[in-house]
N, C-alpha and C positions, 0 to 999 in steps of 0.2 A: 768286132773284137778289138779291144785296145791295142795300140801298137807298142812293142816292147822296145825300149832304147837302151842300148849298152852305155855304160859310163865311160868306156874307153873312146867313144866317138863324139864325146861332148867336149866342145872347146872351152876355153877358159872364159870367153865372153858369155857362154850360155850358162855357166854354173849358177850365176845369180838367179836367172829364170827358172833354173830347175829348183832351187831352193825354195822360191816363191811357190812354185807348183807343188812341191812337197808338202809345204805348210798347208796349202789349200786342200790336198788330198788328206792330210792328217785331220784337218778340221772336219772335212766331210765324214771321215771315218768316226770321229768323235760323235757327231750328230747321230750317225747311223747306229752307234753303239747305245747312245742314250735312248733312241727310239725303240731299239730292240729290247732294252731294259724295261721300259714302260709297257711293251706289248707282252712281256712274260707273264703268264698267270701267276698270281701270288701264291697259289697252292704249291707251285714248284719253286718259286723265288724264295719263299720262306719255309721251304721244307727243312727239317732239322738236319744238321751236318754232323752232329755228335750225339751220343746217348744223354749228355747233359741237357741238350736243347729240346729233348722230347717233352710235351706239355705236361703229361700226366703219367699214371701207372708207374710211379717210381718204384714200387715193390717189384714188378715185372721186369723194369728196365735195370734195376740194380742186380737183380738175379742174373739175367742174361749177360750183364756186363762182367759180373764176377766168373761166370762159366767161361766167357770168352778169354779173360785175362789169364785163367788158370788152364787153358788150352782143353777144356773139358766140355766144349760145346755139343750138345746132343742134337739129334734131329728135332726140329721145331714144328708145332702146330699152333698158329695164331688165329684166333677166331673172335668174331664180335661185329657190331654194327659198322657201316662205312664211317670213314673219317675219324676214327679213334687212334690212329697212330700205328696200325699193324705194319704196313708197308714201309713207312718211314723208320720204324724201330729196326726192321731187318736190314734195310739199306744202310743205316749208320753202322750196324754190326759189320756188314761187308766192308765198309770204309775203314773201320778199325782194324779187320783182319788184312786187308789188302792194300789199304792206302787210297789215295785219290783216283788210281787207274782200276778201281775195282770193277767197273763196268766191263773191261776187257778181259778179266779173269773169271768171273762168275757166269753161270747160265741163268738167265731170267726169262721165264716164260709166263705168258698170261694164258692160264687154262681154260678160260672161257673161249679163246680163239683155238688154241691147240689142245684139243681135249680127248682126242682119240688114242686108241691103244698104239697106233703107229708112231705117234710122237714119242711115247715112252720107249719104244723098241729101238727107234732110230736116234732122235736128237738127245733124248735123257741118258739112255744107256751108252750111246756113243760118247757123250761128254764125261760120263761117270768112269768109263773104262779106259780113257787115254791116261798116259802118264803125266803126273802133276810136277810141273817145273815151277820153282819159286824164285823169280828174279827180283830179289831183294824186298819181296812181301814178307809181311809178318807170319804168315801161316802157310803150309803146304797143302792143307786140306782144302779140297774144292768145295765150293757152295752152289747148290742148285735152289733157285727160288721159283716156286709155283704159286703165282697169285691167282685168287678166285678158284682155288683147287676143287671147291664144291661144285663146279661146273663139269668137272671130268666125268666121263662115263664109268660105270661100274667095271667094265671090262679094263679100261685103263688104270683104274685104282688097283685092281687085283695084280695087274702087271707090274704096277710101281711098287707094290709090296715086295715083290721079289728082287726088283733092282735095289731097293734100299738095303735088303739084307746083304746082297752080294757084294756091294761096294761101301759098306760102312766104314771100312778101314781108311779110305782116303777121300770120302765124299760125305758131306752133311746136306740134308735136305731141310728146307723151310717151306712149309705148306701155310697158305694164308687163305682164309675164307670168311664168309659171313655166317654160314649155317653149318655148324660142326656136325649136325645129325645127318647131312649129306655125305660125310666121310665115313667110308666103311670102317667097321671096329677093328679090323687087322691093321689099318694104316694108323688109326688113333693110338692103338697100343704100342706102335714103334716110336711115338713122338712124345716129347714133353709138351703139354698143352698149357696155353696161356690164354685166358679170356681178356679181351679188351672191352671193358664197359662203355657206355657213353660218358664223355667228358664231363666232369663237374663244371658248373657255371663259372666257378672262380679260376679254373685252369683256362678256360675259353677266354675270360675276360682279360686275364693277364697276356695271354699270346696275342689277342687283338690289340691291346695297349701298345705292345712291342711293335706290331705291324704299323699302327697309326703313327707312332713316334718316328718310325724309320721312313715312312712316306710323308711326313709333314702334313697330316690330314687334320681337319678340324672337325671332330665328331662329337656332338653333345652327349651328356650323360644318358639322356633318354634314348638317344640313337645307339649308344653303345649296348644299352639294356635290351633294346628290340633286336640288335644282332644276336646276343646271347640267347635271348628266348626263342627266335626263329631257327636257331641252329640246332636245337634239340640234342646238344651233346656232340655235334658233327663238326670238327674243325674245318674240314674241307668246305662244307657248305657255309659255315661263317665267314670265310675268307672270300669265297665266290660272291656272297650277297654284299659284302663290303666293297669289293671291286666293282661289281655291277651298279651299285648305288652311286659311286663316283662317277661311272661312265654316264649313267642316267641323268645325273645332275649336269654333267658337262654339256650334253646335247640340249638339255632343258633350258639352260641359262646361257648357252653359247659362250661360256667363259674360256678365256685363254689360259687360266691358271687353276688347273684342277686341284692343286694343294690348297687353295685359298677357299674352296668351297666348305659350306657347313652341312654336316650330314645329320639330320634330325631323325627321330623315329617315324615321322610321316614318310620321309624320303625312303626309308628303309621298307616300310610296309608297302608302298606304291611300287617300289622296284620289284618286290617279290609277288605282289598281287593278293598279299593277305589282307584281310579286313582291318581297318583302323580300330584301335581300342575304342575310340570315341564314337565310331559308327556302331559297334557292337553294342556299346552301353546305350545309345539311342534306340537300337533296335529291340533291345531288352525291355526298355521302358515302354515302347509302343506295344509290345506283346502283353505286358502286365497290366497296362492302363487303358488302352484304346479299344475300340469295337473291332469285330472280325473284319468288316469291311474296310475300316480306316487302316488297321494294321496291314492288311494285305496290300493296299494301295501304296503306303509308304514304304514297306519293306521291299516291294517290287521296284518301285522307283529308285530306292537307294541301291539294290542289287544291279540294275541296269546302268545306273549313272557310274557306279565304281567298278563295274565289270567284275562282280564277285560271283562265286560258285556257291549253289545252295549248300553243298557239304561243308564248305568253309564257314558259312553263317552258322549252321547247325553246330559244328564243333566248337566254334568260338563262344556261341551263346552258352553252351553247355559248360565250357571251362569258366565263363564269366559267373555263371550261377554257383558253380562249385567254389570259386574263389571268394565271392562277395556275399553268398546266401547265408552261410554259417561255417562252422569250423569242420575240420576234416572228420572228426569223430562222429559228428552228427551226420554228415553226408554218407559216411561208410555204414552207420546204422540204418540209414534210409534205403541204401542200395541192398543191403542184406535183407531188410524187412519187405522190400519189393519182391525179391526172388522167393522168399519164404511164403509170401502170400500167393505168388503164381504157382508155386508147388503145391501148396494146399488145394488151390483150385483144381489143379490137374488130377490130383488124388482123389478129391471128391466127385470130379466128372467121371473118373475110371470106375468109381463104385456104383 
């Protein structure tokens, strides 16, 4: 344990040494702070701090912003795929209501961990029933956030229904889930529902460009396009892939300057384990032009060398054929025709 020295015991001759030591200590703190900043996951480092920072769903965000400003915030049910901004949206609402210290004022639970009826009867009801004190905050209404609410048991959801009714006067509930069909109708009817669809590629691109500029990264246009494509509208996934690509390149090149590395589409695909587009193009060519034995040998060799899963190859080859074979209308017609023929064959076999 470090020795604590009182300033009253320091002689005049020792003050200079103390100042030098303080400078070294401060320098050490700066280095530690910088290291901590680099170690912070980007999904948290670049989480929106205000409603204006939310990447998409402006209609939903503007509606919630207006309700919050008018002090008419209802119980909320936010649902949709992962990484589409549900939790970020409700956290910035809490920041707007209570200021920077909102974590000390709201009750935030992850229902996948705290999913039983005892949690509703003890933690949630206990928090909702206590007196609300507003120490300089903008709202006296308390807020309870239940993330992954679709993991709650049915008994817990029925108990929560009664708690919501009883404490509506001074408490607001925000339920966040991926699958709204797992929320009982009695809870859904007590909340205003907002669906967060997968993010549009243009919104993912804009947010990624913001992070790239803030981190001083060198990402090619093809690398950025690969990030957007592989994210599938999941902003969290896009940021994780970007940060993982940086780390992989760092260890691969043993570079001391991560910001100077160039992130290409190949680096992104290799980092995520997805097949490279050129590999899929080559595999498609073999399937269409080579013999069975030759195709089997070459595809197996590529699969082993690249460490690819068969399901990834099948999915990407299918996407490749859909993208380059012909237009969407003809592909849709082919799909419907295939099912129509199968249905006719089943009807004929039944007769």
